[in-house]
Residue, then its C-alpha position, 0 to 999 in steps of 0.5 A: m728363769t731370770v736370776e736377780p743380782a744379789s744386791r737387789h735380792d738383799a734389798g728386800p729386807a732393807r725395803r721392809r725395814r725402811r717401810s716400817r720406819l716410814a709407817l711409824a714416822a707417818l703416824l708420828v707426823i699425823a699425831a704432831g699435825l693434829a696436835v699443832r692443829a688442836l693446840g694452835s687454835g688459841p688466840g695468837l697461836d695461829a700465826i705459828a700453828k698454821p705454817a707449822g701445820d703446813a710444814l708437817y703436811a709436807v713432811l707427811v707427803v715426803v714420808l708417803v712418797a718415800f713409802i711408795r718408792p723406798t729405794a728412790r734417792t732423797w732428792a727425787v722424793a723431795t722434789t716429788a713431794w713438793a710438787v704434790c704439795a704445790a699441785i694440791e695448793l694450786g688446785q685450791l684456786t679451782g674451787v674443787p677442794a672447797h666443793l669436795t669439803e662440803a660433801w665430806s669434811p675430812a677432805r679439808l685436812v688433805l686438800g685444804t680449801t683456800f689458796h694461800a701462797p705462803d703455804l708453798v714456802a712452808y711446804a718447801i721448808g717441811v720438805a727440806l727438813a724431812a729430806g735432810v733427816d732422811a739423808w742423815a738417817g740414810s748416811s748414819s745407817r750406812l755408817c753403822d751397817p756397812c752391808a746396808p744398800 
């Protein structure tokens, strides 16, 4: 019989709390992204809405990576999230996302269709902001709860 260390055993409730918060954050980010997409379709607003939507997309990827690996360090989550965003953006050079979008239009929201290099910068900004919030939230929860991992 294997006995797990107490600190690992106690991390279960902390992981569940973190995942609950991340699930809520994902819903809020999706709502914000859809709002930016809807409100940004007006004349002259696309220049602001497009990069903001791309940054929110990256924030959502950060949240999803953190949800999958709730105990991963912030820098690992951020690096992974940006790599996922960059891979999806670079994948647009192949034309595969455009074909998938023709078959199922909601794929456009996840995969996009056209490569746009400045999107990579917007992703980096979104990842950096999300990582900063995550690092701040993690440090503030440890300040408030000395028993937090």
